[in-house]
N, C-alpha and C positions, 0 to 999 in steps of 0.2 A: 373917758378912755377907760376900758374895763377889760378883764380878762376873757369875758365873752365876746366882746368886740374882735379882739385877737384870734380866739378860737374860730370864729366865723370866717375870718380872712384866711386862716391855716387851711380850713376846710375847702374853700373856694380854690386853693392852690393844690389840693390833693392829686396825686397821679399814683393810680392803684399799681400800673406796670413798675415804676420806680420804685414804690414801697415793697413790691415782692423781691426786687433786685437787692434793696435794702436790708430784708430780712435774711436772706442767704448771706451777704457780705458780713454782717455782724453775728452770724453764727447763731441763730435764735432756736436751734432745735433743742430737743430734750437733753438736759446735760451740759450743754455748751454754755460758753460764758455769757451770751446774749440772750439766754433762754428767758421768754415771756416779752421781750420787746415788741412794741407794735409801731408801725411806721405808717405816716401819711403818704410819704414819697415826695417831701420837698427836696431841692438841690441844697448846697450849701449858700449859694448865691441869695436864693429865695429867703431861707432862714435868716441871713444877715440882713436882707432888705428889711423884712418885717421888724427885726429887731431894731433898726435904726428909725423906721416907722413909729414903733411904739416904746421908743427910748424914754418918753416921760411916764410911762406907766407906774402908778403908785405901787409902793413896795407890796403893800398887801395884796394887790391884784397880780403882782408878779409870783408872789408864792402862790397864789391860787393856780395860776397857770403852771408852775412847777409840779404841782400835783397831779397835773393831767396824765393819763395812760399813754399818752402819744408821744414818742421819743421827739419827734420834730418839735412839738411845742415846748417840751421841757429845753430843748435846745434853745429856742428863741427866748424863752425865759432868761435861761442863762447868759446869753449874750447880751440881752439888756441889762443885765447886772454889771457885765464888764464894760459896758458904755457908760452907766450910772456911776461906777465906783470913782473914776478919777476926777470927776467933775464935783463930787458930792464933798460937803464939809465934815469934818471928824466924825460927827455924831452919825451921820447917815452913812459913812463909811463903815462905821463898827457895827451898824444895824444890817448892812448888806453882809458883811463878813459873818457876823452871828446867824442871820438867816441861812447862808449857806451851809454852814457847818451843822445847823439844825436839820438840814433836808438832804443830807449827803445819800440817804437811801434813793433819792430821786435823780442823783447824779450817777447814773447806774450804766454807765458804758464808758469805753475808753475815749470816745469821741466827745461826749459831754465833760468828762473830768478834762480832756487835753485842751478844750476850747475855754475853760474857766478857772482852773486851779490857778495858774500863775498870775492872772489878773485879778484875782480876789484874793486868796489865801496868800499866795506869794506877796502881792502888793501890800496887803495888811501887814504881814510880818515883818516886812523889810526894815522898818525901825523899831521893831519890838523884839520881844524874847521869842525865841524860835522853839520853845518848849512844845507848843501845840503840833508841830510836826512828829516829834518823838511819839506822842499818843496816837497819832492818826498812823504812823509806821507800825504800830504794835496792834493795831485794830484786827479783828476777825473779817472785817470787810474789805473784799477785795479792793473796792473803789475808793475807801479811805486810805488804803496803803499806796494806791496810785497817786492820789492827790498828795499825799505826803512827799513823795519824790517829784512828780511834775511841778508842784508848786514852787520848788526850787528853782526852776528855770528863770523865775524873775530875778533872783540872786545871781545866777550865772550871767545874765546880761548886764549886771553891774559888776562883774569881776570879783563876785564872792563866791567862793566854792567850797566852802567848809562844809556847808549842811547838806550840800548835794553827796558830798564825799562819806558823810555820817550817815545820812539815811540810806544810801545804796550800801553801805558797810552792813547795815541792819536787815536789809533785805536780800543779802547773800543766800540766804537759806530758805526764802519764800519759794512755795510750791507751784506758783502761778506763773503761767508763761507771759501773761500781759504785764505782770511786775517786772519779771525780766527783761521784757523789751522796754519798758520805761525806763527803767534803770539803766540800761545800757544806752539808750538814747539821751539821757541827761549826762552820762558820763561822757559820751561822745561831744556832747555840747561842751563840756569843760574842756576837753582836749583840743577842741578847734580855737579855743582862746589861750590856752597854755598845755602845751603837749606834756612839759615835764611834771606838772601835776597830775595829769592822767597816768602817766608811765609809772609815777611813784607809787599811786593806787593800785595799778595792775600788777606791779611787780610783787606787792605784797599779798594780791588776793586772787590773781587771775587763774591759778590752779583750782581755786576752790568756787570760782564763779559758775553759775549755770551757762551752758554754752551759749544759749540765746543772749544772754547779757553781754557776754564776752563779744560775740560777733558783732552786736550792735555798737559797743564801745570801741572798736577797733576797725570799725568800717571804714573810716577815711584814712587809715595808716597806709603806706605803701605795701605793695603785695608781698615783698620779702620779709617784712616785719609782722605783718599781719599772720602770714604762714606760721613764722616762728612762735608767736603767742598761741595759736591754735594747736600746734604740735609740742607745746610745753618746752620749748628750746630756749626760752628768754633766760 
């Protein structure tokens, strides 16, 4: 089982019409967040199906796949890593985590980050120091900053909100909408588990929060309370 075998399967499933739609959806035009992304046109079910089929792909071959120019191929590689990580021994988990962080330039869309950061970065840091999140949150790379906040979804699901709040606070002045959306999304997930924790954060920061981040964070609030936050009346 090799990267070439996987690539052949991917090419056989290519759908040019869907690829064009994906290029529009991911905003691949000049100066847009997805500039330069290229698609084969696989749907999510096909990506996950191929990842399951190639879940035993050796790590070196996964890394080779991750170097592909095709977004779909990189997506399969990342999902393979998320399938391998939970069943790997400690040494293999460390290798997967290190491979991921060594190749963040290839995790270069919101979809690639969101399908992998919690399961790899979040899972690996759960019993360890969270300092790497601080480094990622300060990165010049939009995608590393998104990895920093989205990785904390793993902690949120275990009832630990501190790092989500810490990273979200660090990202308050970020200039990228994709970061505002991700931070707001993670804050909303905190609120779904503990409204008081979210409201304590909001009352301290909501006036300074980017509008998109605030809207995402309060999306599940009752209409009256949501309006109060948006109007600055809390």
